[in-house]
KEVO-983805 format. One line per field, with one value per residue (C-alpha): residue number from 0; residue in three letters; chain; x, y, z. Coordinates in steps of 0.2 Angstrom, whole numbers, plus 2048, in hexadecimal, padded with zeros to 3 digits. Example, Ala and Ser with C-alpha at 12.3 -4.5 7.8 and 13.67 -1.06 7.14 Angstrom:
BEGIN
i: c(0 1) .
aa: c(Ala Ser) .
ch: c(A A) .
X: c(83E 844) .
Y: c(7EA 7FB) .
Z: c(827 824) .
END
This chain:
BEGIN
i: c(0 1 2 3 4 5 6 7 8 9 10 11 12 13 14 15 16 17 18 19 20 21 22 23 24 25 26 27 28 29 30 31 32 33 34 35 36 37 38 39 40 41 42 43 44 45 46 47 48 49 50 51 52 53 54 55 56 57 58 59 60 61 62 63 64 65 66 67 68 69 70 71 72 73 74 75 76 77 78 79 80 81 82 83 84 85 86 87 88 89 90 91 92 93 94 95 96 97 98 99 100 101 102 103 104 105 106 107 108 109 110 111 112 113 114 115 116 117 118 119 120 121 122 123 124 125 126 127 128 129 130 131 132 133 134 135 136 137 138 139 140 141 142 143 144 145 146 147 148 149 150 151 152 153 154 155 156 157 158 159 160 161 162 163 164 165 166 167 168 169 170 171 172 173 174 175 176 177 178 179 180 181 182 183 184 185 186 187 188 189 190 191 192 193 194 195 196 197 198 199 200 201 202 203 204 205 206 207 208 209 210 211 212 213 214 215 216 217 218 219 220 221 222 223 224 225 226 227 228 229 230 231 232 233 234 235 236 237 238 239 240 241 242 243 244 245 246 247 248 249 250 251 252 253 254 255 256 257 258 259 260 261 262 263 264 265 266 267 268 269 270 271 272 273 274 275 276 277 278 279 280 281 282 283 284 285 286 287 288 289 290 291 292 293 294 295 296 297 298 299 300 301 302 303 304 305 306 307 308 309 310 311 312 313 314 315 316 317 318 319 320 321 322 323 324 325 326 327 328 329 330 331 332 333 334 335 336 337 338 339 340 341 342 343 344 345 346 347 348 349 350 351 352 353 354 355 356 357 358 359 360 361 362 363 364 365 366 367 368 369 370 371 372 373 374 375 376 377 378 379 380 381 382 383 384 385 386 387 388 389 390 391 392 393 394 395 396 397 398 399 400 401 402 403 404 405 406 407 408 409 410 411 412 413 414 415 416 417 418 419 420 421 422 423 424 425 426 427 428 429 430 431 432 433 434 435 436 437 438 439 440 441 442 443 444 445 446 447 448 449 450 451 452 453 454 455 456 457 458 459 460 461 462 463 464 465 466 467 468 469 470 471 472 473 474 475 476 477 478 479 480 481 482 483 484 485 486 487 488 489 490 491 492 493 494 495 496 497 498 499 500 501 502 503 504 505 506 507 508 509 510 511 512 513 514 515 516 517 518 519 520) .
aa: c(Unk Unk Unk Unk Unk Unk Unk Unk Unk Unk Unk Unk Unk Unk Unk Unk Unk Unk Unk Unk Unk Unk Unk Unk Unk Unk Unk Unk Unk Unk Unk Unk Unk Unk Unk Unk Unk Unk Unk Unk Unk Unk Unk Unk Unk Unk Unk Unk Unk Unk Unk Unk Unk Unk Unk Unk Unk Unk Unk Unk Unk Unk Unk Unk Unk Unk Unk Unk Unk Unk Unk Unk Unk Unk Unk Unk Unk Unk Unk Unk Unk Unk Unk Unk Unk Unk Unk Unk Unk Unk Unk Unk Unk Unk Unk Unk Unk Unk Unk Unk Unk Unk Unk Unk Unk Unk Unk Unk Unk Unk Unk Unk Unk Unk Unk Unk Unk Unk Unk Unk Unk Unk Unk Unk Unk Unk Unk Unk Unk Unk Unk Unk Unk Unk Unk Unk Unk Unk Unk Unk Unk Unk Unk Unk Unk Unk Unk Unk Unk Unk Unk Unk Unk Unk Unk Unk Unk Unk Unk Unk Unk Unk Unk Unk Unk Unk Unk Unk Unk Unk Unk Unk Unk Unk Unk Unk Unk Unk Unk Unk Unk Unk Unk Unk Unk Unk Unk Unk Unk Unk Unk Unk Unk Unk Unk Unk Unk Unk Unk Unk Unk Unk Unk Unk Unk Unk Unk Unk Unk Unk Unk Unk Unk Unk Unk Unk Unk Unk Unk Unk Unk Unk Unk Unk Unk Unk Unk Unk Unk Unk Unk Unk Unk Unk Unk Unk Unk Unk Unk Unk Unk Unk Unk Unk Unk Unk Unk Unk Unk Unk Unk Unk Unk Unk Unk Unk Unk Unk Unk Unk Unk Unk Unk Unk Unk Unk Unk Unk Unk Unk Unk Unk Unk Unk Unk Unk Unk Unk Unk Unk Unk Unk Unk Unk Unk Unk Unk Unk Unk Unk Unk Unk Unk Unk Unk Unk Unk Unk Unk Unk Unk Unk Unk Unk Unk Unk Unk Unk Unk Unk Unk Unk Unk Unk Unk Unk Unk Unk Unk Unk Unk Unk Unk Unk Unk Unk Unk Unk Unk Unk Unk Unk Unk Unk Unk Unk Unk Unk Unk Unk Unk Unk Unk Unk Unk Unk Unk Unk Unk Unk Unk Unk Unk Unk Unk Unk Unk Unk Unk Unk Unk Unk Unk Unk Unk Unk Unk Unk Unk Unk Unk Unk Unk Unk Unk Unk Unk Unk Unk Unk Unk Unk Unk Unk Unk Unk Unk Unk Unk Unk Unk Unk Unk Unk Unk Unk Unk Unk Unk Unk Unk Unk Unk Unk Unk Unk Unk Unk Unk Unk Unk Unk Unk Unk Unk Unk Unk Unk Unk Unk Unk Unk Unk Unk Unk Unk Unk Unk Unk Unk Unk Unk Unk Unk Unk Unk Unk Unk Unk Unk Unk Unk Unk Unk Unk Unk Unk Unk Unk Unk Unk Unk Unk Unk Unk Unk Unk Unk Unk Unk Unk Unk Unk Unk Unk Unk Unk Unk Unk Unk Unk Unk Unk Unk Unk Unk Unk Unk Unk Unk Unk Unk Unk Unk Unk Unk Unk Unk Unk Unk Unk Unk Unk Unk Unk Unk Unk Unk Unk Unk Unk Unk Unk Unk Unk Unk Unk Unk Unk Unk Unk Unk Unk Unk Unk Unk Unk Unk Unk Unk Unk) .
ch: c(A A A A A A A A A A A A A A A A A A A A A A A A A A A A A A A A A A A A A A A A A A A A A A A A A A A A A A A A A A A A A A A A A A A A A A A A A A A A A A A A A A A A A A A A A A A A A A A A A A A A A A A A A A A A A A A A A A A A A A A A A A A A A A A A A A A A A A A A A A A A A A A A A A A A A A A A A A A A A A A A A A A A A A A A A A A A A A A A A A A A A A A A A A A A A A A A A A A A A A A A A A A A A A A A A A A A A A A A A A A A A A A A A A A A A A A A A A A A A A A A A A A A A A A A A A A A A A A A A A A A A A A A A A A A A A A A A A A A A A A A A A A A A A A A A A A A A A A A A A A A A A A A A A A A A A A A A A A A A A A A A A A A A A A A A A A A A A A A A A A A A A A A A A A A A A A A A A A A A A A A A A A A A A A A A A A A A A A A A A A A A A A A A A A A A A A A A A A A A A A A A A A A A A A A A A A A A A A A A A A A A A A A A A A A A A A A A A A A A A A A A A A A A A A A A A A A A A A A A A A A A A A A A A A A A A A A A A A A A A A A A A A A A A A A A A A A A A A A A A A A A A A A A A A A A A A A A A A A A A A A A) .
X: c(AFB B02 B14 B16 B1F B2A B31 B20 B1E B23 B2E B1F B15 B24 B26 B14 B16 B1E B23 B2F B35 B3A B35 B44 B45 B50 B46 B3F B4C B59 B4F B47 B56 B56 B50 B5C B6A B65 B5F B4E B4D B3C B30 B34 B2A B23 B1F B20 B2C B34 B47 B53 B65 B74 B85 B84 B82 B8A B9C B9F B96 B9B B8D B8B B7C B78 B69 B66 B63 B53 B51 B53 B65 B69 B59 B5F B70 B69 B5C B6A B75 B67 B62 B74 B77 B66 B69 B7B B81 B8B B96 B95 BA2 B9C BAA B9E BA4 B97 B91 B81 B7F B85 B74 B6D B7B B79 B67 B6A B76 B86 B96 B9B BAD BAF BC1 BC7 BBF BCA BCD BDC BE3 BF6 BF9 C09 BFF C02 BF1 BFA C04 C17 C1E C24 C12 C0B C17 C11 BFF C03 C0C BFE BF1 BFA BFB BE8 BE4 BF2 BFD C0D C0E C13 C22 C2C C3A C2E C26 C37 C3C C2B C2C C3E C3A C2C C38 C44 C36 C32 C45 C47 C39 C42 C36 C3C C35 C32 C2A C18 C1C C24 C2A C37 C45 C38 C2B C20 C17 C21 C18 C17 C1F C14 C14 C1D C2C C2B C2B C39 C44 C40 C44 C55 C59 C56 C60 C6F C70 C77 C68 C6B C59 C53 C43 C3D C41 C38 C28 C29 C29 C1B C10 C13 C11 BFF BFA C05 BFF BF7 BE5 BE6 BF1 BE4 BF0 C00 BFC BFB BEA BDC BD2 BD3 BCF BCD BBF BB7 BB4 BAC BA1 B92 B8D B9B B9B BAB BA6 BB2 BA7 BB3 BC2 BC7 BC6 BC5 BD7 BD6 BC6 BCD BDD BD2 BC7 BD5 BDF BD0 BCC BDE BDE BCE BD3 BE3 BD9 BCD BDB BE3 BD2 BCE BBE BB4 BA6 B99 B8A B8A B96 BA1 BA2 B9A BA4 B9A BA1 B94 B98 BAA BAE BC0 BC4 BB6 BBB BCD BD1 BE1 BD6 BD5 BC2 BC5 BD2 BC6 BB8 BC3 BC9 BB8 BB1 BC1 BC0 BAD BAA BA0 BA4 B95 B99 B8B B89 B7C B88 B8C B9B BA3 BA5 BB2 BAC BB7 BAC B9C BA4 BA9 B9D B91 B82 B7D B6D B67 B5A B53 B60 B5A B69 B6C B7F B7D B71 B7E B8C B82 B7A B8B B93 B86 B7E B6C B5E B56 B46 B4F B57 B46 B3F B4E B4B B39 B3B B33 B3B B41 B3F B4E B56 B62 B70 B78 B88 B85 B93 B8C B86 B74 B66 B5B B5D B69 B61 B50 B44 B3F B2E B33 B41 B38 B42 B40 B36 B2A B33 B2C B2B B29 B24 B27 B1A B21 B11 B11 B23 B1C B10 AFE AFF B10 B09 B15 B22 B19 B17 B20 B30 B32 B40 B43 B3F B4F B59 B51 B56 B67 B69 B62 B6E B7C B77 B78 B65 B61 B56 B48 B46 B49 B3A B30 B33 B2F B1F B1A B1B B11 B03 B03 B00 B13 B11 B18 B19 B2B B2A B24 B31 B3F B38 B38 B4A B50 B47 B50 B61 B65 B6F B68 B77 B73 B60 B65 B71 B63 B56 B62 B67 B54 B53 B4C B54 B5C B4E B41 B4C B4E B3B B39 B45 B3D B2B B32 B38 B28 B1E B2A B26 B13 B15 B1F B23 B16 B1B B1F B1C B0A B07 B0D B02 AF3 AF4) .
Y: c(3BE 3CD 3CC 3CE 3DE 3DA 3EC 3F3 3E8 3F0 3E6 3E5 3DC 3D0 3CC 3C7 3BA 3AA 3A6 3B4 3B5 3A8 3AD 3B0 39F 390 380 375 368 375 37B 36B 360 351 356 34A 352 365 373 37A 38D 392 393 39D 3AD 3AA 397 393 385 37E 383 376 37D 372 375 366 370 380 385 384 383 395 3A1 3B4 3BC 3CE 3D8 3E8 3E7 3DE 3D6 3C4 3C1 3BA 3B0 3A8 3A4 39B 392 38C 386 37D 374 370 367 35D 358 355 356 365 36E 381 38D 39F 3AD 3B9 3CB 3D3 3C5 3C4 3B1 3AC 3AC 3A1 395 393 390 383 37A 37F 385 398 39D 3B0 3B5 3C2 3BA 3AC 3A5 3A7 3A4 3A2 3AC 3A1 390 386 37E 370 37C 37E 38C 395 394 39A 3A9 3AE 3AE 3B8 3C6 3C6 3C8 3D6 3DE 3DD 3E4 3F1 3FC 3F1 3F0 402 3FF 3F0 3F1 3EF 3E1 3D8 3DA 3D3 3C4 3C1 3C1 3B5 3A9 3AA 3A7 396 392 396 38A 37D 37D 378 385 37A 36B 368 35C 364 359 358 34B 340 341 34D 35C 36C 37B 38A 39A 3AA 3BC 3BF 3B5 3C0 3D0 3CA 3C7 3D8 3E1 3D7 3DD 3EF 3ED 3E6 3F6 3EE 3F3 401 408 408 412 404 3F7 401 403 3F0 3ED 3F9 3EF 3DE 3E6 3EB 3D9 3D4 3E1 3D9 3D8 3D9 3CA 3BF 3B9 3B9 3AA 397 393 38D 389 378 37A 367 367 377 372 361 363 36B 37D 389 39C 3A5 3B5 3C4 3D2 3D2 3D7 3E9 3EE 3E9 3E4 3D8 3D1 3D0 3C7 3BA 3B7 3B6 3AA 39E 39E 39A 38C 385 386 37C 36F 36D 36B 35E 354 356 351 342 338 33D 348 35A 365 361 373 384 393 3A3 3B4 3C1 3D4 3D0 3DE 3E0 3CE 3CC 3DC 3DA 3D0 3C8 3C1 3AE 3B0 3B5 3A7 39A 39F 39F 38E 388 377 36E 36B 367 376 386 398 3A3 3B5 3C1 3D4 3E2 3EC 3E2 3EE 3E8 3D7 3D5 3D5 3C6 3BC 3C1 3BC 3AB 3A5 397 3A0 3B1 3B4 3C6 3CC 3DE 3EB 3FD 408 40B 40A 3F9 3F3 3FA 3F0 3E0 3E2 3E6 3D7 3CA 3D1 3CF 3D8 3E9 3DF 3D5 3E5 3ED 3DE 3DD 3F0 3EC 3DC 3D9 3D0 3BF 3C0 3BE 3BC 3AE 3AE 39D 39A 38A 37F 37F 38D 390 394 39B 3A9 3A5 3B2 3AF 3B4 3AB 3B0 3AD 3A5 397 394 388 394 3A2 3B2 3C0 3D1 3E2 3F2 404 410 41F 428 434 43A 443 451 44D 449 441 432 425 42C 426 413 406 3FE 3EC 3E2 3D2 3D2 3C9 3D6 3E4 3DB 3D8 3EB 3F0 3E4 3EC 3FD 3F8 3F6 3E9 3DA 3E1 3F0 3E6 3DB 3EB 3F1 3E0 3DF 3F0 3EA 3DB 3E5 3F1 3E2 3E3 3F5 404 416 41B 42B 422 415 422 42B 41A 416 427 425 414 41D 418 426 42F 42A 417 41A 423 414 408 412 413 401 3FC 407 417 426 435 442 436 433 446 448 43A 442 453 44D 442 452 45A 44B 449 45B 457 447 44F 444 437 425 424 411 413 422 418 409 413 41B) .
Z: c(986 990 998 9AB 9AE 9BD 9BD 9C1 9D1 9E2 9EE 9FA 9EC 9E9 9FB 9FC 9EE 9F4 9E2 9E2 9F4 A01 A13 A1E A27 A24 A1F A2C A2C A30 A3F A46 A4D A57 A69 A71 A68 A67 A72 A70 A6F A69 A5A A4B A48 A36 A36 A48 A45 A55 A54 A5C A5C A58 A51 A45 A35 A3A A3A A4D A5E A63 A67 A68 A71 A71 A77 A82 A95 A99 A87 A8E A8B A9C A9B A8B A92 AA1 A96 A8A A98 AA1 A91 A8B A9C A9B A88 A87 A99 A95 AA2 AA3 AA9 AAA AAB AB4 AB2 ABD AC9 ABF ABF AD0 AD8 ACA ACB ADE ADB ACD AD9 AD0 AD7 AD9 ADB AE0 ADA AE6 AF5 AFA AE8 ADE ACC ACA ABA AB7 AB8 AA9 AA6 A9C A92 A90 A99 A89 A82 A93 A93 A82 A88 A97 A8D A80 A8E A95 A84 A83 A94 A96 A8C A8D A7A A7A A85 A7C A89 A98 A8E A8B A9D AA4 A98 A9C AAF AAD AA4 AB2 ABF AB6 AB5 AC7 ACB AC1 AB3 AA1 A96 A87 A90 A96 AA3 AB2 AC0 ACD ACF AD9 ACB AD5 ACC ACE AD5 AC9 ACD AD1 ACC ADD AD6 AC6 AD1 ADB ACB AC4 AD5 AD7 AC5 ACA ADA AD1 AC8 AB8 AAD AA1 AA2 AB4 AB0 AA5 AB2 ABF AB4 AB1 AC4 AC6 AB9 AC2 AD3 AD0 AD0 ADF AEC AFC AF9 AE6 AE4 ADC ACF AD9 AE4 AE1 AD9 AE3 AD4 ACC ABA AB7 AC3 ABE AAC AB0 ABF AB7 ABA AC0 AC2 AC3 ACB AC7 ACE ADE AD4 AD4 AC2 AAF AAE ABC AB5 AA4 AAB AB3 AA4 A97 AA2 AA5 A92 A8F A9B A95 A83 A87 A91 A82 A76 A81 A82 A6F A67 A6C A64 A72 A6E A71 A7A A89 A8F A8C A91 A94 A92 A97 A95 A94 A88 A8E A86 A79 A70 A6C A5C A65 A73 A76 A75 A62 A60 A67 A5B A4C A50 A4E A54 A58 A6A A6E A79 A75 A79 A7D A7C A82 A83 A82 A77 A67 A64 A73 A6A A5D A4B A49 A56 A4D A3C A43 A4F A49 A51 A56 A60 A5F A6C A6C A66 A65 A61 A4F A50 A58 A4A A3D A45 A45 A34 A2C A35 A32 A22 A26 A1D A21 A25 A32 A39 A3B A44 A50 A55 A59 A63 A74 A83 A7E A6B A61 A50 A4D A40 A3C A32 A29 A23 A11 A07 A0C 9FF A0C A19 A27 A32 A39 A47 A57 A5D A70 A79 A82 A93 AA1 AAA AA3 AA0 AAB AA2 AAA AA1 AA4 A9D A95 A90 A9F A9A A8B A88 A81 A6E A6F A65 A60 A6C A7B A7F A8A A8B A92 A9B AA4 AB6 ABB AB1 ABC ACC AC6 AC2 AD3 ADC AD2 AD8 AEA AEE AFB AF8 B02 AF7 AE7 AEC AF0 ADE AD6 AE1 ADA AC8 ACD AD5 AC6 ABA AB5 AAF AB9 AB3 AAF ABA AC9 AC7 AC6 AD6 ADF ADA AE0 AF0 AF3 AF1 ADF AD6 AC7 ABD AC0 ABC AAC AA7 AAA AA0 A91 A92 A90 A80 A86 A7D A85 A82 A8A A99 A9B A9B AA7 AB4 AB1 AB5 AC3 ACC ACA AD0 ADF AE5 AE4 AEE AFC B0B B08 B05 AF3 AF1 AF8 AEC ADD AE2 AE4 AD3) .
END
């Protein structure tokens, strides 16, 4: 009887033999969980097993979501929050960097708070902390968002002035409960009090290094100027209400820059973390709260951020942090290494795939599948509490949301010469993602609906060249169109071809109505 020569078998042959290779999916009992205590995501790609997400067997309830523009990332987040609310009664608090979720939250009957438009967060609010602990958080936050760590004397002066502001407001630095002689809660100081203390110190003239003091004053003053004093007035936001009233969107798009948005985002994370610590774990099912950070690279990338700290602390407080980004390198590797679940939608760029594969240790087969995904398809990586004897990364055929996902396509064939072969084809993206981008570029709702209707009339497929011509006709800058095309996975050389051919085609169209020309093609 001859012996089987394993060395002569190719990997492809081995992969076809179930006796040697287990398909990359967890067993059914890890995928099919109690529907009354889990969130349905979709069916697996290989065996079409329904996947119900729960954190019972994984290290923690925290989640990372990545995927290029239009891959279905926002659709997933909205579906996840909706089902968590239905299954567990979970509250959701969205720290909304670009104002992406506010329209959906309004439609869902939630509450939208637009920071910078009549709403304020007092940076010196305690949120249930001792002043000493809050001071450390504020200084650490400034260290993440500014270059204050390079100037230790300015850092010391700022920290000292914040301490004096609390003392001047009759706060005890080492006590949580802060009340006056009649038992009434004390009102916390503000950044204006901190600025006044620094300015009085400068006017006193006793300080040895006035230039350092002047720079410390300048740092604080940028947050106290009229019209930009979003963190220098008493808070109009009641944190106790915001984390218990259902769906809340904190819209940061009205703030002037990334530093202001980062200051708001980190402060809210800090307040929420302390609130959850105070409440502790309870025996109720599911999660009390899900906090969403979407495209918040300023506070998701730094290893000293509270986002990283929350993820590292695991499952202690019965709330989940959901961090989402189209660029995975904008999320700290410490987050990917510690979250219980990562959902990977379509990722095209090699450096992003390198980063994900290195961090999550999935196979080359999985990498190849991720790069080819369509809208709404995803890979799931789960960190189980016990060592798994099966693949912890598996594929979902399609995220199945509350409403059907509407997919649009750009045809690229006309951007290439005849005989281009595999270079030509289509790219797809989610309809709502297109609308969000167009709003961000300043397009009004009338023109947005015209573009959507154009896709609908053309059976969801529009030629990329005609699409570019139309956007430019509506006044969208070429730099923004380029950014959108890159975001949905079109490479630079193809974009150059699209714009070149758009210029030639525009000359042929002349002054005729471009929309009608495109519709008649």
